[in-house]
C-alpha positions in Angstrom: -0.2 -0.1 0.0 1.1 3.6 -0.8 0.1 6.6 1.1 -1.8 7.6 -1.4 -4.2 4.3 -1.5 -4.3 5.3 2.3 -5.9 8.9 1.8 -8.1 7.2 -0.7 -9.6 4.6 1.4 -10.2 6.5 4.3 -11.4 9.5 2.7 -14.2 6.6 1.0 -14.9 5.5 4.5 -15.9 8.9 6.0 -18.2 10.0 2.1 -19.6 6.5 1.8 -19.7 7.9 -2.0 -17.1 7.5 -5.0 -17.7 10.5 -6.5 -17.2 12.6 -4.0 -14.3 10.6 -2.1 -12.7 11.3 -5.6 -13.6 14.6 -5.6 -12.2 15.7 -2.6 -8.6 13.5 -3.5 -8.9 15.7 -6.7 -8.5 12.3 -8.9 -11.1 10.6 -11.3 -13.5 8.4 -10.0 -12.4 5.4 -11.8 -8.6 6.4 -10.6 -9.9 6.1 -6.9 -12.2 3.2 -7.4 -9.1 1.1 -9.3 -6.3 2.3 -6.8 -9.1 1.1 -3.8 -9.9 -2.3 -5.4 -6.3 -3.2 -6.1 -5.6 -2.6 -2.3 -8.4 -5.2 -1.5 -7.6 -7.7 -4.0 -3.7 -7.5 -2.1 -5.0 -8.2 1.0 -7.7 -11.0 0.1 -11.0 -8.7 1.9 -13.3 -6.4 1.0 -13.2 -3.4 3.0 -16.2 -1.8 1.0 -19.7 -3.0 0.3 -20.8 -1.5 -3.0 -23.8 -2.7 -3.4 -25.5 -0.7 -0.8 -26.4 2.9 -0.9 -24.5 4.8 0.7 -21.4 2.1 0.6 -21.0 0.5 3.6 -17.7 -0.9 5.7 -18.1 -4.2 5.6 -17.3 -6.2 9.0 -13.3 -6.6 7.9 -13.3 -3.3 6.7 -13.9 -1.6 10.0 -11.1 -3.7 11.7 -9.2 -2.8 8.3 -10.2 0.9 8.5 -9.3 1.4 12.5 -5.6 0.1 11.1 -5.2 2.3 8.2 -6.4 5.7 10.4 -3.6 4.4 13.2 -1.3 4.5 10.3 -2.3 7.7 8.9 -1.5 9.4 12.2 1.9 7.7 12.6 2.1 9.5 8.8 1.0 12.7 10.2 3.3 12.6 13.0 6.1 12.1 10.4 5.3 15.2 8.6 5.2 17.3 11.8 8.3 16.0 13.4 9.9 17.1 10.1 8.5 19.8 10.0 9.3 20.7 13.4 13.0 19.6 12.4 13.2 22.3 10.0 11.8 25.2 12.3 8.7 25.5 9.9 5.5 25.3 10.0 3.1 24.4 6.6 0.3 22.0 6.5 -3.3 21.2 7.4 -4.3 22.6 11.4 -8.0 22.1 12.6 -9.1 23.8 15.3 -12.3 23.1 17.4 -14.4 25.0 20.0 -17.4 24.8 22.3 -20.2 26.7 20.8 -20.3 29.2 24.5 -16.7 30.2 23.8 -16.7 29.7 20.0 -19.1 32.9 19.2 -17.2 35.2 21.0 -13.1 33.9 21.0 -13.2 33.0 17.0 -13.8 36.6 15.9 -11.0 37.7 18.4 -8.2 35.4 17.0 -8.4 34.3 13.9 -7.1 36.6 11.8 -4.4 37.3 13.7 -3.6 33.4 13.9 -4.3 33.8 10.3 -1.8 36.4 9.5 1.1 35.0 11.7 1.0 31.3 9.7 0.1 32.6 6.5 1.0 28.6 5.2 -0.9 26.8 7.8 -4.4 25.9 6.4 -6.6 26.0 9.1 -9.7 24.5 9.3 -12.5 25.8 12.1 -14.9 23.8 14.2 -17.6 24.5 16.6 -18.2 21.6 18.3 -19.4 20.3 21.7 -16.9 19.1 24.3 -17.8 15.0 24.1 -17.5 15.6 20.1 -14.0 17.4 20.6 -12.3 15.2 22.5 -13.6 11.6 20.5 -12.5 14.0 17.1 -8.7 14.4 18.9 -8.6 10.9 19.6 -9.4 9.6 16.3 -7.0 12.3 14.4 -9.7 14.3 12.8 -9.2 17.6 15.3 -5.3 18.8 16.2 -6.7 21.3 19.2 -9.9 22.0 21.2 -10.6 24.8 23.3 -12.8 23.8 26.1 -14.0 24.3 29.3 -11.3 22.3 31.6 -10.4 19.9 33.4 -11.6 16.9 31.7 -8.9 14.5 33.3 -8.6 12.5 30.3 -5.4 10.7 30.6 -5.1 10.5 26.7 -4.9 14.6 26.5 -3.0 17.3 27.6 -4.6 20.2 28.7 -2.9 24.0 29.0 -4.7 27.0 30.6 -6.2 29.8 29.1 -8.1 32.0 31.2 -10.7 31.8 34.3 -14.1 33.4 33.3 -17.0 33.9 36.3 -20.5 33.2 35.9 -22.6 36.0 36.0 -26.7 36.1 36.1 -28.5 38.0 33.6 -32.4 38.4 35.2 -35.0 40.8 33.3 -37.7 40.4 35.6 -37.0 44.2 36.2 -37.6 44.0 39.7 -35.7 45.9 42.4 -33.0 44.2 43.5 -29.0 44.8 44.7 -26.8 44.3 41.8 -24.8 41.5 43.5 -26.7 37.8 44.2 -26.0 35.0 45.9 -27.0 31.6 44.6 -30.0 31.6 47.0 -31.2 34.7 45.2 -31.5 33.1 42.1 -35.7 32.1 41.5 -35.2 28.6 40.3 -38.9 28.9 38.8 -37.0 31.6 36.1 -34.2 29.8 35.8 -33.3 29.0 31.8 -30.9 26.8 30.8 -29.3 25.5 27.9 -29.7 22.1 26.2 -28.4 18.8 27.3 -25.2 18.2 25.6 -23.8 21.5 27.0 -21.2 22.0 29.5 -22.3 24.8 30.5 -25.7 23.5 31.2 -24.2 21.3 33.6 -21.7 24.2 35.1 -25.2 25.8 35.7 -26.8 22.9 37.4 -23.8 22.6 39.6 -24.8 26.5 40.6 -28.0 25.9 41.4 -27.7 21.8 42.3 -30.9 21.2 39.6 -31.6 19.5 36.5 -34.3 20.7 34.7 -36.0 21.6 31.3 -37.5 24.6 30.7 -41.5 24.8 30.0 -42.8 27.7 28.6 -46.0 26.2 28.9 -47.9 23.1 30.1 -47.4 21.3 26.9 -44.1 22.7 25.4 -40.7 22.0 26.8 -37.9 24.2 25.1 -34.0 23.1 25.0 -32.1 26.5 23.9 -29.0 25.5 21.0 -27.2 29.1 21.5 -26.3 31.4 23.9 -28.3 34.0 21.5 -31.6 32.1 21.9 -31.2 31.4 25.6 -31.3 35.0 26.3 -33.6 36.3 24.1 -36.1 33.6 25.3 -34.6 34.6 28.4 -36.0 38.4 27.8 -39.6 37.1 26.0 -40.3 35.3 29.8 -39.3 38.0 31.9 -36.8 35.3 32.9 -33.4 34.1 34.4 -30.3 32.3 33.7 -26.3 32.4 34.1 -23.7 33.5 31.4 -20.2 33.5 31.2 -18.5 36.6 31.8 -16.9 37.2 27.9 -20.1 36.6 26.3 -21.7 39.7 28.0 -18.3 41.6 27.8 -18.3 40.7 24.1 -21.5 41.7 22.7 -22.6 45.1 23.2 -26.2 44.2 22.7 -26.7 42.5 26.0 -28.2 45.0 28.5 -26.0 45.6 31.2 -28.8 46.3 33.3 -30.1 42.8 33.7 -26.3 41.9 34.7 -25.7 40.9 38.5 -22.4 39.6 39.7 -22.8 36.2 42.3 -20.7 36.7 45.3 -19.1 34.5 48.6 -17.7 32.9 46.2 -17.5 33.3 43.1 -18.5 30.6 40.7 -16.1 30.3 37.4 -14.9 28.2 34.6 -11.9 27.3 33.4 -11.3 27.7 29.6 -8.4 25.8 28.4 -6.6 24.0 25.2 -6.3 20.3 24.8 -4.3 18.3 22.3 -3.8 14.4 21.8 -0.6 13.4 24.0 1.5 12.9 20.9 0.6 16.3 19.2 3.7 17.7 18.3 3.6 21.2 16.9 4.4 23.2 20.3 5.4 26.2 18.4 2.1 27.2 17.1 0.5 25.3 20.0 2.5 28.2 22.3 1.7 31.2 19.6 -2.0 30.0 19.6 -2.4 30.2 23.8 -0.6 33.4 23.8 -3.2 35.0 21.2 -6.1 34.0 23.0 -4.6 35.3 25.9 -3.8 38.7 24.9 -7.1 39.1 23.4 -9.0 38.2 25.8 -7.7 39.2 29.1 -8.5 43.2 29.0 -11.9 41.7 28.5 -11.8 39.6 31.9 -13.4 41.9 34.7 -10.6 41.9 38.1 -12.3 40.4 40.9 -10.9 40.1 44.7 -14.0 37.9 45.5 -13.2 34.3 46.5 -13.7 32.1 43.4 -15.3 28.4 43.1 -13.9 26.7 39.8 -16.8 24.7 38.9 -15.5 21.1 36.4 -17.5 20.8 33.2 -19.1 17.8 34.2 
């Protein structure tokens, strides 16, 4: 097997379509099909079932594909080692960020990152923590930006910054500008949908797990920060938001923002990579760019802090 055949097989396994796989590999469909068939003949096993629509992977093929993914990761590590020795950065780098951070962080850093490494093709994703972790482990994602700590033995974690949780209360009733947890009206509290670590962290603050009932026959799950805030406004509800979300968006009504004290709950934001990730220079530069852009938005607080784990 040569490296091109490896690429063709993994691409077809991902796309399940000969035409799309050939287009992704910049070759003709007949060439891709012939190269894959040649390898199947060499090993005496069918990797793909061509009779199904879409194309499926045979039980034997599943085992072969997993081994090929491992080999491909070794190739990628070799490429990274060569570039590290040469002292320059080229190629591809995939970065994924959780949604509750991506919408404010990406606009702050991506242009600078692109300008700093003009020969690197960056692929940017917005995924949940679980998706990011799984894709880092199989080599589809290089760098993840998530709420930490995850304490996963296959990953390395690098701290970036802490951001406190703030109360966003649209009830308009007179109140102090500082909240304690006991002041939060659970009956009016809105949360992100299941699967977001932000929901888990807010739940830990309030010691609850619930779905928001808009009406008796309607349960509403908010999938984005902006939808969540709009529903809070309409229903004169309450929610908890990370401070950077509010600091970087002028459309939020600051008169609805209240600080939580005694102690102030915070979440840690950090970078995660696979233990074998080698592009250390670009990783350090990315960390520095993020910290430089974010620090001016983070409020200085003398309150005691309580760090919330994402899960």
